[in-house]
C-alpha positions in Angstrom: 91.1 69.6 79.8 93.8 68.3 77.6 96.3 71.0 78.4 95.5 70.4 82.2 96.2 66.6 81.8 99.7 67.5 80.2 100.6 69.6 83.2 99.4 66.8 85.5 101.6 64.4 83.6 104.6 66.3 83.7 104.7 67.2 87.3 105.2 63.6 88.7 108.1 63.0 86.2 109.9 66.4 87.6 109.3 65.1 91.1 110.7 61.8 90.3 113.8 63.3 88.7 114.3 65.5 91.8 114.0 62.5 94.2 116.5 60.5 91.9 118.9 63.6 92.2 118.6 63.7 95.9 119.1 60.0 96.4 122.1 60.0 94.1 123.7 62.9 96.2 123.0 61.1 99.4 124.7 58.0 97.9 127.8 60.0 97.0 127.8 61.6 100.6 127.6 58.1 102.2 130.3 56.7 100.0 132.8 59.7 100.8 132.2 59.1 104.6 
């Protein structure tokens, strides 16, 4: 159960990082336009 909890905890973090990357890329695009 503990190891499962670890996996569950790490997933949202990765997703958030990916979302932040997407947002920053979108901002860069809008700045260039």
